[in-house]
CHARMM internal coordinates of N, CA and C (Angstrom, degrees):
IC EDIT
DIST 1 N 1 CA 1.4503
DIST 1 CA 1 C 1.5352
ANGL 1 N 1 CA 1 C 110.49
DIST 1 C 2 N 1.3114
ANGL 1 CA 1 C 2 N 117.06
DIHE 1 N 1 CA 1 C 2 N -25.88
DIST 2 N 2 CA 1.4585
ANGL 1 C 2 N 2 CA 119.04
DIHE 1 CA 1 C 2 N 2 CA 178.99
DIST 2 CA 2 C 1.5215
ANGL 2 N 2 CA 2 C 111.06
DIHE 1 C 2 N 2 CA 2 C -59.63
DIST 2 C 3 N 1.3211
ANGL 2 CA 2 C 3 N 117.62
DIHE 2 N 2 CA 2 C 3 N -44.19
DIST 3 N 3 CA 1.4704
ANGL 2 C 3 N 3 CA 121.12
DIHE 2 CA 2 C 3 N 3 CA 178.82
DIST 3 CA 3 C 1.5367
ANGL 3 N 3 CA 3 C 109.40
DIHE 2 C 3 N 3 CA 3 C -61.65
DIST 3 C 4 N 1.3181
ANGL 3 CA 3 C 4 N 118.04
DIHE 3 N 3 CA 3 C 4 N -45.48
DIST 4 N 4 CA 1.4571
ANGL 3 C 4 N 4 CA 120.88
DIHE 3 CA 3 C 4 N 4 CA 178.80
DIST 4 CA 4 C 1.5332
ANGL 4 N 4 CA 4 C 111.13
DIHE 3 C 4 N 4 CA 4 C -54.49
DIST 4 C 5 N 1.3246
ANGL 4 CA 4 C 5 N 116.74
DIHE 4 N 4 CA 4 C 5 N -44.72
DIST 5 N 5 CA 1.4468
ANGL 4 C 5 N 5 CA 121.09
DIHE 4 CA 4 C 5 N 5 CA -177.58
DIST 5 CA 5 C 1.5295
ANGL 5 N 5 CA 5 C 112.61
DIHE 4 C 5 N 5 CA 5 C -68.95
DIST 5 C 6 N 1.3288
ANGL 5 CA 5 C 6 N 117.43
DIHE 5 N 5 CA 5 C 6 N -25.96
DIST 6 N 6 CA 1.4663
ANGL 5 C 6 N 6 CA 121.70
DIHE 5 CA 5 C 6 N 6 CA -179.03
DIST 6 CA 6 C 1.5362
ANGL 6 N 6 CA 6 C 112.61
DIHE 5 C 6 N 6 CA 6 C -84.07
DIST 6 C 7 N 1.2898
ANGL 6 CA 6 C 7 N 117.49
DIHE 6 N 6 CA 6 C 7 N -23.98
DIST 7 N 7 CA 1.4729
ANGL 6 C 7 N 7 CA 120.88
DIHE 6 CA 6 C 7 N 7 CA -178.29
DIST 7 CA 7 C 1.5195
ANGL 7 N 7 CA 7 C 108.82
DIHE 6 C 7 N 7 CA 7 C -73.47
DIST 7 C 8 N 1.3322
ANGL 7 CA 7 C 8 N 115.69
DIHE 7 N 7 CA 7 C 8 N 122.31
DIST 8 N 8 CA 1.4604
ANGL 7 C 8 N 8 CA 121.06
DIHE 7 CA 7 C 8 N 8 CA -178.60
DIST 8 CA 8 C 1.5477
ANGL 8 N 8 CA 8 C 112.97
DIHE 7 C 8 N 8 CA 8 C -129.09
DIST 8 C 9 N 1.3220
ANGL 8 CA 8 C 9 N 119.14
DIHE 8 N 8 CA 8 C 9 N -7.12
DIST 9 N 9 CA 1.4514
ANGL 8 C 9 N 9 CA 121.04
DIHE 8 CA 8 C 9 N 9 CA -169.78
DIST 9 CA 9 C 1.5209
ANGL 9 N 9 CA 9 C 115.84
DIHE 8 C 9 N 9 CA 9 C -112.02
DIST 9 C 10 N 1.2976
ANGL 9 CA 9 C 10 N 118.97
DIHE 9 N 9 CA 9 C 10 N -5.10
DIST 10 N 10 CA 1.4664
ANGL 9 C 10 N 10 CA 121.74
DIHE 9 CA 9 C 10 N 10 CA -179.95
DIST 10 CA 10 C 1.5617
ANGL 10 N 10 CA 10 C 108.65
DIHE 9 C 10 N 10 CA 10 C -139.11
DIST 10 C 11 N 1.3531
ANGL 10 CA 10 C 11 N 116.10
DIHE 10 N 10 CA 10 C 11 N 160.20
DIST 11 N 11 CA 1.4535
ANGL 10 C 11 N 11 CA 118.58
DIHE 10 CA 10 C 11 N 11 CA 174.22
DIST 11 CA 11 C 1.5340
ANGL 11 N 11 CA 11 C 109.81
DIHE 10 C 11 N 11 CA 11 C -62.98
DIST 11 C 12 N 1.3460
ANGL 11 CA 11 C 12 N 115.08
DIHE 11 N 11 CA 11 C 12 N 136.79
DIST 12 N 12 CA 1.4660
ANGL 11 C 12 N 12 CA 118.87
DIHE 11 CA 11 C 12 N 12 CA 179.78
DIST 12 CA 12 C 1.5301
ANGL 12 N 12 CA 12 C 107.90
DIHE 11 C 12 N 12 CA 12 C -148.60
DIST 12 C 13 N 1.3125
ANGL 12 CA 12 C 13 N 115.52
DIHE 12 N 12 CA 12 C 13 N 146.30
DIST 13 N 13 CA 1.4619
ANGL 12 C 13 N 13 CA 121.46
DIHE 12 CA 12 C 13 N 13 CA 178.73
DIST 13 CA 13 C 1.5230
ANGL 13 N 13 CA 13 C 109.43
DIHE 12 C 13 N 13 CA 13 C -138.70
DIST 13 C 14 N 1.3021
ANGL 13 CA 13 C 14 N 115.73
DIHE 13 N 13 CA 13 C 14 N 149.13
DIST 14 N 14 CA 1.4827
ANGL 13 C 14 N 14 CA 123.10
DIHE 13 CA 13 C 14 N 14 CA 172.52
DIST 14 CA 14 C 1.5021
ANGL 14 N 14 CA 14 C 105.41
DIHE 13 C 14 N 14 CA 14 C -125.98
DIST 14 C 15 N 1.3476
ANGL 14 CA 14 C 15 N 113.85
DIHE 14 N 14 CA 14 C 15 N 126.33
DIST 15 N 15 CA 1.4589
ANGL 14 C 15 N 15 CA 119.69
DIHE 14 CA 14 C 15 N 15 CA -178.22
DIST 15 CA 15 C 1.5261
ANGL 15 N 15 CA 15 C 107.45
DIHE 14 C 15 N 15 CA 15 C -129.40
DIST 15 C 16 N 1.3124
ANGL 15 CA 15 C 16 N 116.49
DIHE 15 N 15 CA 15 C 16 N 127.65
DIST 16 N 16 CA 1.4604
ANGL 15 C 16 N 16 CA 121.62
DIHE 15 CA 15 C 16 N 16 CA 179.90
DIST 16 CA 16 C 1.5288
ANGL 16 N 16 CA 16 C 110.49
DIHE 15 C 16 N 16 CA 16 C -129.30
DIST 16 C 17 N 1.3144
ANGL 16 CA 16 C 17 N 113.72
DIHE 16 N 16 CA 16 C 17 N 151.60
DIST 17 N 17 CA 1.4635
ANGL 16 C 17 N 17 CA 121.46
DIHE 16 CA 16 C 17 N 17 CA 175.38
DIST 17 CA 17 C 1.5224
ANGL 17 N 17 CA 17 C 106.05
DIHE 16 C 17 N 17 CA 17 C -137.14
DIST 17 C 18 N 1.3138
ANGL 17 CA 17 C 18 N 116.24
DIHE 17 N 17 CA 17 C 18 N 144.08
DIST 18 N 18 CA 1.4717
ANGL 17 C 18 N 18 CA 121.34
DIHE 17 CA 17 C 18 N 18 CA -175.71
DIST 18 CA 18 C 1.5151
ANGL 18 N 18 CA 18 C 112.61
DIHE 17 C 18 N 18 CA 18 C -79.55
DIST 18 C 19 N 1.3615
ANGL 18 CA 18 C 19 N 114.62
DIHE 18 N 18 CA 18 C 19 N 73.78
DIST 19 N 19 CA 1.4472
ANGL 18 C 19 N 19 CA 120.05
DIHE 18 CA 18 C 19 N 19 CA 179.87
DIST 19 CA 19 C 1.5182
ANGL 19 N 19 CA 19 C 112.32
DIHE 18 C 19 N 19 CA 19 C -126.26
DIST 19 C 20 N 1.2996
ANGL 19 CA 19 C 20 N 117.68
DIHE 19 N 19 CA 19 C 20 N -1.05
DIST 20 N 20 CA 1.4702
ANGL 19 C 20 N 20 CA 119.81
DIHE 19 CA 19 C 20 N 20 CA -176.32
DIST 20 CA 20 C 1.5000
ANGL 20 N 20 CA 20 C 112.10
DIHE 19 C 20 N 20 CA 20 C 96.01
DIST 20 C 21 N 1.3371
ANGL 20 CA 20 C 21 N 114.56
DIHE 20 N 20 CA 20 C 21 N 176.45
DIST 21 N 21 CA 1.4599
ANGL 20 C 21 N 21 CA 121.63
DIHE 20 CA 20 C 21 N 21 CA -173.37
DIST 21 CA 21 C 1.5332
ANGL 21 N 21 CA 21 C 115.01
DIHE 20 C 21 N 21 CA 21 C -57.77
DIST 21 C 22 N 1.3117
ANGL 21 CA 21 C 22 N 117.81
DIHE 21 N 21 CA 21 C 22 N -39.28
DIST 22 N 22 CA 1.4746
ANGL 21 C 22 N 22 CA 120.49
DIHE 21 CA 21 C 22 N 22 CA -178.17
DIST 22 CA 22 C 1.4894
ANGL 22 N 22 CA 22 C 114.43
DIHE 21 C 22 N 22 CA 22 C -80.62
DIST 22 C 23 N 1.3463
ANGL 22 CA 22 C 23 N 117.00
DIHE 22 N 22 CA 22 C 23 N -4.38
DIST 23 N 23 CA 1.4542
ANGL 22 C 23 N 23 CA 119.04
DIHE 22 CA 22 C 23 N 23 CA -178.74
DIST 23 CA 23 C 1.5033
ANGL 23 N 23 CA 23 C 111.94
DIHE 22 C 23 N 23 CA 23 C 58.81
DIST 23 C 24 N 1.2966
ANGL 23 CA 23 C 24 N 117.77
DIHE 23 N 23 CA 23 C 24 N -137.66
DIST 24 N 24 CA 1.4516
ANGL 23 C 24 N 24 CA 121.51
DIHE 23 CA 23 C 24 N 24 CA -179.90
DIST 24 CA 24 C 1.5581
ANGL 24 N 24 CA 24 C 109.78
DIHE 23 C 24 N 24 CA 24 C -119.02
DIST 24 C 25 N 1.3136
ANGL 24 CA 24 C 25 N 116.31
DIHE 24 N 24 CA 24 C 25 N 17.76
DIST 25 N 25 CA 1.4629
ANGL 24 C 25 N 25 CA 119.62
DIHE 24 CA 24 C 25 N 25 CA -174.13
DIST 25 CA 25 C 1.5332
ANGL 25 N 25 CA 25 C 113.74
DIHE 24 C 25 N 25 CA 25 C -63.06
DIST 25 C 26 N 1.3359
ANGL 25 CA 25 C 26 N 118.47
DIHE 25 N 25 CA 25 C 26 N -19.13
DIST 26 N 26 CA 1.4724
ANGL 25 C 26 N 26 CA 119.77
DIHE 25 CA 25 C 26 N 26 CA 179.32
DIST 26 CA 26 C 1.5330
ANGL 26 N 26 CA 26 C 110.97
DIHE 25 C 26 N 26 CA 26 C -85.35
DIST 26 C 27 N 1.3126
ANGL 26 CA 26 C 27 N 118.39
DIHE 26 N 26 CA 26 C 27 N -5.53
DIST 27 N 27 CA 1.4625
ANGL 26 C 27 N 27 CA 121.12
DIHE 26 CA 26 C 27 N 27 CA 176.06
DIST 27 CA 27 C 1.5302
ANGL 27 N 27 CA 27 C 108.22
DIHE 26 C 27 N 27 CA 27 C -81.19
DIST 27 C 28 N 1.3221
ANGL 27 CA 27 C 28 N 116.92
DIHE 27 N 27 CA 27 C 28 N 164.45
DIST 28 N 28 CA 1.4757
ANGL 27 C 28 N 28 CA 119.62
DIHE 27 CA 27 C 28 N 28 CA 178.64
DIST 28 CA 28 C 1.5382
ANGL 28 N 28 CA 28 C 111.01
DIHE 27 C 28 N 28 CA 28 C -54.29
DIST 28 C 29 N 1.3073
ANGL 28 CA 28 C 29 N 116.04
DIHE 28 N 28 CA 28 C 29 N 135.04
DIST 29 N 29 CA 1.4733
ANGL 28 C 29 N 29 CA 124.42
DIHE 28 CA 28 C 29 N 29 CA -179.83
DIST 29 CA 29 C 1.5306
ANGL 29 N 29 CA 29 C 112.34
DIHE 28 C 29 N 29 CA 29 C 57.98
DIST 29 C 30 N 1.3196
ANGL 29 CA 29 C 30 N 119.05
DIHE 29 N 29 CA 29 C 30 N 21.84
DIST 30 N 30 CA 1.4424
ANGL 29 C 30 N 30 CA 121.61
DIHE 29 CA 29 C 30 N 30 CA 177.86
DIST 30 CA 30 C 1.5018
ANGL 30 N 30 CA 30 C 115.09
DIHE 29 C 30 N 30 CA 30 C 84.30
DIST 30 C 31 N 1.3185
ANGL 30 CA 30 C 31 N 118.48
DIHE 30 N 30 CA 30 C 31 N -1.25
DIST 31 N 31 CA 1.4577
ANGL 30 C 31 N 31 CA 122.33
DIHE 30 CA 30 C 31 N 31 CA 177.83
DIST 31 CA 31 C 1.5149
ANGL 31 N 31 CA 31 C 111.88
DIHE 30 C 31 N 31 CA 31 C 64.12
DIST 31 C 32 N 1.3382
ANGL 31 CA 31 C 32 N 114.88
DIHE 31 N 31 CA 31 C 32 N -161.18
DIST 32 N 32 CA 1.4827
ANGL 31 C 32 N 32 CA 122.45
DIHE 31 CA 31 C 32 N 32 CA -176.14
DIST 32 CA 32 C 1.5201
ANGL 32 N 32 CA 32 C 112.47
DIHE 31 C 32 N 32 CA 32 C -60.88
DIST 32 C 33 N 1.3414
ANGL 32 CA 32 C 33 N 116.61
DIHE 32 N 32 CA 32 C 33 N -37.87
DIST 33 N 33 CA 1.4692
ANGL 32 C 33 N 33 CA 120.26
DIHE 32 CA 32 C 33 N 33 CA -177.06
DIST 33 CA 33 C 1.5208
ANGL 33 N 33 CA 33 C 112.01
DIHE 32 C 33 N 33 CA 33 C -63.23
DIST 33 C 34 N 1.3038
ANGL 33 CA 33 C 34 N 118.73
DIHE 33 N 33 CA 33 C 34 N -34.52
DIST 34 N 34 CA 1.4512
ANGL 33 C 34 N 34 CA 121.65
DIHE 33 CA 33 C 34 N 34 CA -178.06
DIST 34 CA 34 C 1.5426
ANGL 34 N 34 CA 34 C 112.80
DIHE 33 C 34 N 34 CA 34 C -69.25
DIST 34 C 35 N 1.2978
ANGL 34 CA 34 C 35 N 116.66
DIHE 34 N 34 CA 34 C 35 N -23.47
DIST 35 N 35 CA 1.4642
ANGL 34 C 35 N 35 CA 121.18
DIHE 34 CA 34 C 35 N 35 CA -178.05
DIST 35 CA 35 C 1.5476
ANGL 35 N 35 CA 35 C 110.44
DIHE 34 C 35 N 35 CA 35 C -62.66
DIST 35 C 36 N 1.3312
ANGL 35 CA 35 C 36 N 117.12
DIHE 35 N 35 CA 35 C 36 N -36.96
DIST 36 N 36 CA 1.4569
ANGL 35 C 36 N 36 CA 121.92
DIHE 35 CA 35 C 36 N 36 CA -174.59
DIST 36 CA 36 C 1.5466
ANGL 36 N 36 CA 36 C 111.99
DIHE 35 C 36 N 36 CA 36 C -66.69
DIST 36 C 37 N 1.3169
ANGL 36 CA 36 C 37 N 121.51
DIHE 36 N 36 CA 36 C 37 N -53.49
DIST 37 N 37 CA 1.4602
ANGL 36 C 37 N 37 CA 118.39
DIHE 36 CA 36 C 37 N 37 CA -179.98
DIST 37 CA 37 C 1.5178
ANGL 37 N 37 CA 37 C 112.05
DIHE 36 C 37 N 37 CA 37 C -66.51
DIST 37 C 38 N 1.3213
ANGL 37 CA 37 C 38 N 119.36
DIHE 37 N 37 CA 37 C 38 N -30.67
DIST 38 N 38 CA 1.4330
ANGL 37 C 38 N 38 CA 120.53
DIHE 37 CA 37 C 38 N 38 CA 177.39
DIST 38 CA 38 C 1.5322
ANGL 38 N 38 CA 38 C 110.13
DIHE 37 C 38 N 38 CA 38 C -66.07
DIST 38 C 39 N 1.3426
ANGL 38 CA 38 C 39 N 117.23
DIHE 38 N 38 CA 38 C 39 N -41.92
DIST 39 N 39 CA 1.4677
ANGL 38 C 39 N 39 CA 120.00
DIHE 38 CA 38 C 39 N 39 CA 177.15
DIST 39 CA 39 C 1.5230
ANGL 39 N 39 CA 39 C 110.73
DIHE 38 C 39 N 39 CA 39 C -64.24
DIST 39 C 40 N 1.3308
ANGL 39 CA 39 C 40 N 117.68
DIHE 39 N 39 CA 39 C 40 N -40.20
DIST 40 N 40 CA 1.4685
ANGL 39 C 40 N 40 CA 121.84
DIHE 39 CA 39 C 40 N 40 CA 177.99
DIST 40 CA 40 C 1.5442
ANGL 40 N 40 CA 40 C 109.70
DIHE 39 C 40 N 40 CA 40 C -59.53
DIST 40 C 41 N 1.3282
ANGL 40 CA 40 C 41 N 117.02
DIHE 40 N 40 CA 40 C 41 N -47.32
DIST 41 N 41 CA 1.4705
ANGL 40 C 41 N 41 CA 120.32
DIHE 40 CA 40 C 41 N 41 CA -179.54
DIST 41 CA 41 C 1.5217
ANGL 41 N 41 CA 41 C 110.77
DIHE 40 C 41 N 41 CA 41 C -66.43
DIST 41 C 42 N 1.3410
ANGL 41 CA 41 C 42 N 117.54
DIHE 41 N 41 CA 41 C 42 N -39.43
DIST 42 N 42 CA 1.4709
ANGL 41 C 42 N 42 CA 119.21
DIHE 41 CA 41 C 42 N 42 CA 177.74
DIST 42 CA 42 C 1.5160
ANGL 42 N 42 CA 42 C 110.43
DIHE 41 C 42 N 42 CA 42 C -60.77
DIST 42 C 43 N 1.3130
ANGL 42 CA 42 C 43 N 117.35
DIHE 42 N 42 CA 42 C 43 N -38.83
DIST 43 N 43 CA 1.4639
ANGL 42 C 43 N 43 CA 120.34
DIHE 42 CA 42 C 43 N 43 CA 179.89
DIST 43 CA 43 C 1.5403
ANGL 43 N 43 CA 43 C 110.15
DIHE 42 C 43 N 43 CA 43 C -71.81
DIST 43 C 44 N 1.3342
ANGL 43 CA 43 C 44 N 116.10
DIHE 43 N 43 CA 43 C 44 N -54.18
DIST 44 N 44 CA 1.4526
ANGL 43 C 44 N 44 CA 120.23
DIHE 43 CA 43 C 44 N 44 CA -173.15
DIST 44 CA 44 C 1.5338
ANGL 44 N 44 CA 44 C 113.92
DIHE 43 C 44 N 44 CA 44 C -69.37
DIST 44 C 45 N 1.3353
ANGL 44 CA 44 C 45 N 117.68
DIHE 44 N 44 CA 44 C 45 N -36.80
DIST 45 N 45 CA 1.4650
ANGL 44 C 45 N 45 CA 119.98
DIHE 44 CA 44 C 45 N 45 CA -175.30
DIST 45 CA 45 C 1.5135
ANGL 45 N 45 CA 45 C 113.90
DIHE 44 C 45 N 45 CA 45 C -96.37
DIST 45 C 46 N 1.3572
ANGL 45 CA 45 C 46 N 116.99
DIHE 45 N 45 CA 45 C 46 N -28.57
DIST 46 N 46 CA 1.4425
ANGL 45 C 46 N 46 CA 119.73
DIHE 45 CA 45 C 46 N 46 CA -175.64
DIST 46 CA 46 C 1.5321
ANGL 46 N 46 CA 46 C 113.25
DIHE 45 C 46 N 46 CA 46 C -116.08
DIST 46 C 47 N 1.3282
ANGL 46 CA 46 C 47 N 117.21
DIHE 46 N 46 CA 46 C 47 N -4.15
DIST 47 N 47 CA 1.4558
ANGL 46 C 47 N 47 CA 119.16
DIHE 46 CA 46 C 47 N 47 CA -179.54
DIST 47 CA 47 C 1.5222
ANGL 47 N 47 CA 47 C 113.09
DIHE 46 C 47 N 47 CA 47 C 65.54
DIST 47 C 48 N 1.2971
ANGL 47 CA 47 C 48 N 117.84
DIHE 47 N 47 CA 47 C 48 N 28.12
DIST 48 N 48 CA 1.4668
ANGL 47 C 48 N 48 CA 123.30
DIHE 47 CA 47 C 48 N 48 CA -176.34
DIST 48 CA 48 C 1.5335
ANGL 48 N 48 CA 48 C 109.42
DIHE 47 C 48 N 48 CA 48 C -68.29
DIST 48 C 49 N 1.3526
ANGL 48 CA 48 C 49 N 116.00
DIHE 48 N 48 CA 48 C 49 N 113.58
DIST 49 N 49 CA 1.4750
ANGL 48 C 49 N 49 CA 120.25
DIHE 48 CA 48 C 49 N 49 CA -176.96
DIST 49 CA 49 C 1.5160
ANGL 49 N 49 CA 49 C 112.02
DIHE 48 C 49 N 49 CA 49 C -68.89
DIST 49 C 50 N 1.3141
ANGL 49 CA 49 C 50 N 119.05
DIHE 49 N 49 CA 49 C 50 N -25.67
DIST 50 N 50 CA 1.4603
ANGL 49 C 50 N 50 CA 120.82
DIHE 49 CA 49 C 50 N 50 CA 177.51
DIST 50 CA 50 C 1.5392
ANGL 50 N 50 CA 50 C 109.06
DIHE 49 C 50 N 50 CA 50 C -69.50
DIST 50 C 51 N 1.3155
ANGL 50 CA 50 C 51 N 117.63
DIHE 50 N 50 CA 50 C 51 N -40.57
DIST 51 N 51 CA 1.4611
ANGL 50 C 51 N 51 CA 121.83
DIHE 50 CA 50 C 51 N 51 CA 179.26
DIST 51 CA 51 C 1.5181
ANGL 51 N 51 CA 51 C 112.94
DIHE 50 C 51 N 51 CA 51 C -66.87
DIST 51 C 52 N 1.3245
ANGL 51 CA 51 C 52 N 117.36
DIHE 51 N 51 CA 51 C 52 N -30.97
DIST 52 N 52 CA 1.4669
ANGL 51 C 52 N 52 CA 122.15
DIHE 51 CA 51 C 52 N 52 CA 179.44
DIST 52 CA 52 C 1.5190
ANGL 52 N 52 CA 52 C 109.90
DIHE 51 C 52 N 52 CA 52 C -57.58
DIST 52 C 53 N 1.3282
ANGL 52 CA 52 C 53 N 118.14
DIHE 52 N 52 CA 52 C 53 N -34.65
DIST 53 N 53 CA 1.4450
ANGL 52 C 53 N 53 CA 122.24
DIHE 52 CA 52 C 53 N 53 CA -175.12
DIST 53 CA 53 C 1.5418
ANGL 53 N 53 CA 53 C 112.61
DIHE 52 C 53 N 53 CA 53 C -64.09
DIST 53 C 54 N 1.3198
ANGL 53 CA 53 C 54 N 117.28
DIHE 53 N 53 CA 53 C 54 N -16.46
DIST 54 N 54 CA 1.4591
ANGL 53 C 54 N 54 CA 120.34
DIHE 53 CA 53 C 54 N 54 CA 177.41
DIST 54 CA 54 C 1.5134
ANGL 54 N 54 CA 54 C 111.35
DIHE 53 C 54 N 54 CA 54 C -75.88
DIST 54 C 55 N 1.3411
ANGL 54 CA 54 C 55 N 118.08
DIHE 54 N 54 CA 54 C 55 N -25.73
DIST 55 N 55 CA 1.4647
ANGL 54 C 55 N 55 CA 122.23
DIHE 54 CA 54 C 55 N 55 CA -169.51
DIST 55 CA 55 C 1.5379
ANGL 55 N 55 CA 55 C 114.90
DIHE 54 C 55 N 55 CA 55 C -118.74
DIST 55 C 56 N 1.3132
ANGL 55 CA 55 C 56 N 118.58
DIHE 55 N 55 CA 55 C 56 N -29.42
DIST 56 N 56 CA 1.4573
ANGL 55 C 56 N 56 CA 121.09
DIHE 55 CA 55 C 56 N 56 CA -170.43
DIST 56 CA 56 C 1.5185
ANGL 56 N 56 CA 56 C 111.59
DIHE 55 C 56 N 56 CA 56 C -100.44
DIST 56 C 57 N 1.3478
ANGL 56 CA 56 C 57 N 113.85
DIHE 56 N 56 CA 56 C 57 N 138.03
DIST 57 N 57 CA 1.4557
ANGL 56 C 57 N 57 CA 120.50
DIHE 56 CA 56 C 57 N 57 CA 176.94
DIST 57 CA 57 C 1.5169
ANGL 57 N 57 CA 57 C 113.04
DIHE 56 C 57 N 57 CA 57 C 97.64
DIST 57 C 58 N 1.3047
ANGL 57 CA 57 C 58 N 116.57
DIHE 57 N 57 CA 57 C 58 N 156.71
DIST 58 N 58 CA 1.4677
ANGL 57 C 58 N 58 CA 120.68
DIHE 57 CA 57 C 58 N 58 CA -179.82
DIST 58 CA 58 C 1.5097
ANGL 58 N 58 CA 58 C 112.72
DIHE 57 C 58 N 58 CA 58 C -70.78
DIST 58 C 59 N 1.3286
ANGL 58 CA 58 C 59 N 117.39
DIHE 58 N 58 CA 58 C 59 N -18.41
DIST 59 N 59 CA 1.4328
ANGL 58 C 59 N 59 CA 121.23
DIHE 58 CA 58 C 59 N 59 CA 177.07
DIST 59 CA 59 C 1.5196
ANGL 59 N 59 CA 59 C 112.74
DIHE 58 C 59 N 59 CA 59 C -112.12
DIST 59 C 60 N 1.3203
ANGL 59 CA 59 C 60 N 116.05
DIHE 59 N 59 CA 59 C 60 N 30.88
DIST 60 N 60 CA 1.4683
ANGL 59 C 60 N 60 CA 120.73
DIHE 59 CA 59 C 60 N 60 CA -179.70
DIST 60 CA 60 C 1.5219
ANGL 60 N 60 CA 60 C 110.10
DIHE 59 C 60 N 60 CA 60 C -65.67
DIST 60 C 61 N 1.2980
ANGL 60 CA 60 C 61 N 115.74
DIHE 60 N 60 CA 60 C 61 N 161.52
DIST 61 N 61 CA 1.4588
ANGL 60 C 61 N 61 CA 122.69
DIHE 60 CA 60 C 61 N 61 CA -175.12
DIST 61 CA 61 C 1.5332
ANGL 61 N 61 CA 61 C 115.44
DIHE 60 C 61 N 61 CA 61 C -54.62
DIST 61 C 62 N 1.3379
ANGL 61 CA 61 C 62 N 116.06
DIHE 61 N 61 CA 61 C 62 N -40.49
DIST 62 N 62 CA 1.4500
ANGL 61 C 62 N 62 CA 119.32
DIHE 61 CA 61 C 62 N 62 CA -178.51
DIST 62 CA 62 C 1.5157
ANGL 62 N 62 CA 62 C 113.10
DIHE 61 C 62 N 62 CA 62 C -74.64
DIST 62 C 63 N 1.3376
ANGL 62 CA 62 C 63 N 118.05
DIHE 62 N 62 CA 62 C 63 N -27.25
DIST 63 N 63 CA 1.4629
ANGL 62 C 63 N 63 CA 121.45
DIHE 62 CA 62 C 63 N 63 CA 176.38
DIST 63 CA 63 C 1.5263
ANGL 63 N 63 CA 63 C 110.90
DIHE 62 C 63 N 63 CA 63 C -73.94
DIST 63 C 64 N 1.2977
ANGL 63 CA 63 C 64 N 115.98
DIHE 63 N 63 CA 63 C 64 N -38.98
DIST 64 N 64 CA 1.4705
ANGL 63 C 64 N 64 CA 120.59
DIHE 63 CA 63 C 64 N 64 CA -173.68
DIST 64 CA 64 C 1.5026
ANGL 64 N 64 CA 64 C 113.27
DIHE 63 C 64 N 64 CA 64 C -84.97
DIST 64 C 65 N 1.3113
ANGL 64 CA 64 C 65 N 119.65
DIHE 64 N 64 CA 64 C 65 N -14.50
DIST 65 N 65 CA 1.4704
ANGL 64 C 65 N 65 CA 121.66
DIHE 64 CA 64 C 65 N 65 CA 178.87
DIST 65 CA 65 C 1.5430
ANGL 65 N 65 CA 65 C 108.05
DIHE 64 C 65 N 65 CA 65 C -90.54
DIST 65 C 66 N 1.3235
ANGL 65 CA 65 C 66 N 117.52
DIHE 65 N 65 CA 65 C 66 N 114.19
DIST 66 N 66 CA 1.4810
ANGL 65 C 66 N 66 CA 120.18
DIHE 65 CA 65 C 66 N 66 CA -174.69
DIST 66 CA 66 C 1.5110
ANGL 66 N 66 CA 66 C 116.74
DIHE 65 C 66 N 66 CA 66 C -65.14
DIST 66 C 67 N 1.3297
ANGL 66 CA 66 C 67 N 118.70
DIHE 66 N 66 CA 66 C 67 N -14.30
DIST 67 N 67 CA 1.4669
ANGL 66 C 67 N 67 CA 117.97
DIHE 66 CA 66 C 67 N 67 CA -179.18
DIST 67 CA 67 C 1.5419
ANGL 67 N 67 CA 67 C 111.94
DIHE 66 C 67 N 67 CA 67 C -77.92
DIST 67 C 68 N 1.3630
ANGL 67 CA 67 C 68 N 116.30
DIHE 67 N 67 CA 67 C 68 N -13.31
DIST 68 N 68 CA 1.4516
ANGL 67 C 68 N 68 CA 119.84
DIHE 67 CA 67 C 68 N 68 CA -176.74
DIST 68 CA 68 C 1.5268
ANGL 68 N 68 CA 68 C 110.92
DIHE 67 C 68 N 68 CA 68 C -104.21
DIST 68 C 69 N 1.3520
ANGL 68 CA 68 C 69 N 116.45
DIHE 68 N 68 CA 68 C 69 N 141.76
DIST 69 N 69 CA 1.4501
ANGL 68 C 69 N 69 CA 123.75
DIHE 68 CA 68 C 69 N 69 CA 166.27
DIST 69 CA 69 C 1.5304
ANGL 69 N 69 CA 69 C 105.53
DIHE 68 C 69 N 69 CA 69 C -103.40
DIST 69 C 70 N 1.3197
ANGL 69 CA 69 C 70 N 116.91
DIHE 69 N 69 CA 69 C 70 N 118.19
DIST 70 N 70 CA 1.4500
ANGL 69 C 70 N 70 CA 121.92
DIHE 69 CA 69 C 70 N 70 CA -168.72
DIST 70 CA 70 C 1.5235
ANGL 70 N 70 CA 70 C 110.14
DIHE 69 C 70 N 70 CA 70 C -129.25
DIST 70 C 71 N 1.3412
ANGL 70 CA 70 C 71 N 115.66
DIHE 70 N 70 CA 70 C 71 N 127.58
DIST 71 N 71 CA 1.4562
ANGL 70 C 71 N 71 CA 121.89
DIHE 70 CA 70 C 71 N 71 CA 172.93
DIST 71 CA 71 C 1.5108
ANGL 71 N 71 CA 71 C 108.53
DIHE 70 C 71 N 71 CA 71 C -130.96
DIST 71 C 72 N 1.3161
ANGL 71 CA 71 C 72 N 115.92
DIHE 71 N 71 CA 71 C 72 N 143.82
DIST 72 N 72 CA 1.4658
ANGL 71 C 72 N 72 CA 119.15
DIHE 71 CA 71 C 72 N 72 CA -178.96
DIST 72 CA 72 C 1.5084
ANGL 72 N 72 CA 72 C 110.54
DIHE 71 C 72 N 72 CA 72 C -143.82
DIST 72 C 73 N 1.3216
ANGL 72 CA 72 C 73 N 115.08
DIHE 72 N 72 CA 72 C 73 N 157.16
DIST 73 N 73 CA 1.4758
ANGL 72 C 73 N 73 CA 123.76
DIHE 72 CA 72 C 73 N 73 CA 174.52
DIST 73 CA 73 C 1.5196
ANGL 73 N 73 CA 73 C 109.78
DIHE 72 C 73 N 73 CA 73 C -141.03
DIST 73 C 74 N 1.3008
ANGL 73 CA 73 C 74 N 116.92
DIHE 73 N 73 CA 73 C 74 N 143.37
DIST 74 N 74 CA 1.4626
ANGL 73 C 74 N 74 CA 123.62
DIHE 73 CA 73 C 74 N 74 CA -179.13
DIST 74 CA 74 C 1.5243
ANGL 74 N 74 CA 74 C 112.70
DIHE 73 C 74 N 74 CA 74 C 61.44
DIST 74 C 75 N 1.3338
ANGL 74 CA 74 C 75 N 116.25
DIHE 74 N 74 CA 74 C 75 N 24.74
DIST 75 N 75 CA 1.4683
ANGL 74 C 75 N 75 CA 122.90
DIHE 74 CA 74 C 75 N 75 CA 176.38
DIST 75 CA 75 C 1.5212
ANGL 75 N 75 CA 75 C 104.72
DIHE 74 C 75 N 75 CA 75 C -124.85
DIST 75 C 76 N 1.3229
ANGL 75 CA 75 C 76 N 116.85
DIHE 75 N 75 CA 75 C 76 N 124.55
DIST 76 N 76 CA 1.4910
ANGL 75 C 76 N 76 CA 118.40
DIHE 75 CA 75 C 76 N 76 CA -179.94
DIST 76 CA 76 C 1.5288
ANGL 76 N 76 CA 76 C 114.32
DIHE 75 C 76 N 76 CA 76 C -59.61
END
COOR INIT
IC SEED 1 N 1 CA 1 C
IC BUILD
């Protein structure tokens, strides 16, 4: 979290789920945890408007889903 708090010049997000250190990566296709970085890359690298909805806005998907703890900076 120290690095997150120090970053001030680029969009950054921290997303956590209460599953322990390994997350859900051992589940098929990486489980729920794998969905978040894939959505981030789809948005950042491909401009995917569907993926944007996970991160942008006060009612974005990660804010409204209670299983996620979501913090962001430099993202509307």
